[in-house]
C-alpha positions as CSV (number, residue, x, y, z in Angstrom):
1,M,14.3,26.5,69.1
2,E,12.4,27.4,72.1
3,K,10.4,24.6,74.2
4,H,7.9,25.3,76.5
5,L,6.6,22.5,78.8
6,I,2.9,22.9,80.0
7,N,0.8,20.7,82.6
8,P,-2.6,22.6,82.1
9,D,-4.9,22.7,84.8
10,G,-7.6,19.8,84.6
11,L,-5.0,17.2,83.6
12,W,-3.0,15.1,85.8
13,K,0.3,16.7,86.5
14,P,3.0,14.0,86.4
15,S,6.3,14.7,88.2
16,I,8.6,13.2,85.7
17,L,7.2,14.6,82.4
18,T,4.8,17.0,80.7
19,Q,1.4,16.8,79.1
20,V,2.0,19.4,76.4
21,I,4.9,20.8,74.5
22,T,4.9,23.6,72.3
23,T,8.1,24.8,70.2
24,T,8.7,28.0,68.1
25,G,11.0,28.1,65.3
26,G,13.1,25.2,64.0
27,T,12.8,22.2,61.8
28,T,10.6,19.3,62.8
29,V,12.3,15.8,62.5
30,H,10.4,12.5,62.3
31,I,12.6,9.4,63.3
32,S,11.0,6.3,62.4
33,G,10.3,3.2,64.9
34,Q,13.7,2.2,66.0
35,P,13.7,-1.4,67.4
36,A,16.9,-3.3,68.7
37,Y,18.6,-3.9,65.4
38,D,22.4,-3.8,64.8
39,E,24.0,-2.1,61.8
40,T,23.2,-5.5,59.8
41,G,19.5,-5.6,60.6
42,A,19.8,-8.4,63.1
43,V,17.8,-8.5,66.2
44,V,20.1,-7.6,69.4
45,A,19.4,-9.5,72.5
46,P,16.2,-11.6,71.7
47,G,14.2,-12.0,74.7
48,D,16.0,-9.3,76.6
49,L,13.7,-6.4,77.3
50,A,16.3,-4.2,79.2
51,A,19.1,-4.7,76.4
52,Q,16.6,-4.2,73.7
53,I,15.4,-1.0,75.1
54,E,19.0,0.3,75.5
55,K,19.7,-0.4,71.7
56,A,16.8,1.1,70.6
57,L,17.4,4.1,72.3
58,S,21.1,4.1,71.2
59,N,19.8,3.9,67.5
60,V,17.6,6.8,68.1
61,E,20.7,8.7,69.3
62,V,22.4,7.8,66.2
63,A,19.5,9.0,64.1
64,L,19.5,12.4,66.2
65,R,23.1,12.9,65.7
66,S,22.7,12.5,61.7
67,V,20.6,15.8,62.0
68,N,22.8,17.5,64.4
69,A,20.4,17.1,67.3
70,D,20.4,15.2,70.7
71,W,17.7,14.1,73.1
72,T,17.1,17.8,74.3
73,N,15.7,18.1,70.9
74,V,13.2,15.5,71.4
75,V,9.5,16.6,71.9
76,K,7.5,13.5,71.5
77,M,8.5,9.6,72.3
78,V,6.1,6.8,71.5
79,S,7.4,3.3,72.9
80,Y,5.8,0.0,72.0
81,I,6.4,-3.2,74.5
82,V,5.4,-6.6,73.4
83,G,3.5,-8.5,75.9
84,Y,3.4,-5.5,78.4
85,E,3.3,-5.8,82.0
86,P,3.3,-2.8,84.5
87,S,6.7,-3.4,85.8
88,N,7.9,-2.9,82.1
89,R,7.1,0.9,82.5
90,T,9.5,1.0,85.6
91,L,12.4,-0.6,83.4
92,L,11.5,1.8,80.5
93,T,11.6,4.9,82.8
94,E,15.0,3.9,84.2
95,I,16.8,3.2,81.1
96,R,15.2,6.2,79.3
97,N,16.4,8.5,82.1
98,R,20.1,7.6,81.3
99,F,19.5,9.3,77.8
100,F,17.7,12.5,78.9
101,T,19.5,15.0,80.9
102,T,16.4,17.3,80.7
103,P,12.8,16.5,81.5
104,P,11.5,13.9,79.0
105,P,9.3,14.8,76.3
106,T,5.6,14.0,75.9
107,T,5.5,10.3,75.9
108,T,3.1,7.5,75.0
109,L,3.7,3.8,75.8
110,I,1.8,1.0,74.1
111,G,1.5,-2.4,75.0
112,I,1.3,-4.5,72.0
113,E,0.9,-8.3,70.9
114,A,4.0,-8.3,68.3
115,L,6.2,-6.2,66.3
116,A,7.7,-6.7,62.7
117,M,10.4,-9.2,63.5
118,P,10.4,-12.3,65.6
119,G,12.2,-11.7,69.0
120,V,11.9,-7.9,69.0
121,L,10.3,-6.7,72.2
122,F,10.6,-2.9,72.0
123,E,10.4,-0.2,69.6
124,V,10.3,3.6,69.8
125,D,9.8,6.6,67.4
126,V,10.5,10.2,68.1
127,T,9.8,13.8,67.0
128,A,12.4,16.3,67.5
129,V,12.7,19.9,66.8
130,I,16.1,21.6,65.8
131,D,17.1,25.2,65.0
């Protein structure tokens, strides 16, 4: 897969991510929203946003490995935070950057009122492209 990162004129040019990604070749992989669930479906670290971000991203990593992919293959990431506050963005960025060894993909962050299960504060879904 070949990936092109684009920050076109006329749009804000963030220093840590890109506004547009194009890919050529490969297979598109859609990974459903991953909350901080363990293998039994139990919520991990209820009330602890940092621990839940870490677990949810670890779950994404497991899903990526299941299709022989890793974080370099991710082209879109959508994150949902219950009761969002601006400081949550800094926390998410700090933890997310531990997973990415390349520039992060196109990214959307949405503050919401609730997720599917009580105690879940964070969920993330990703799209990846693999060769």
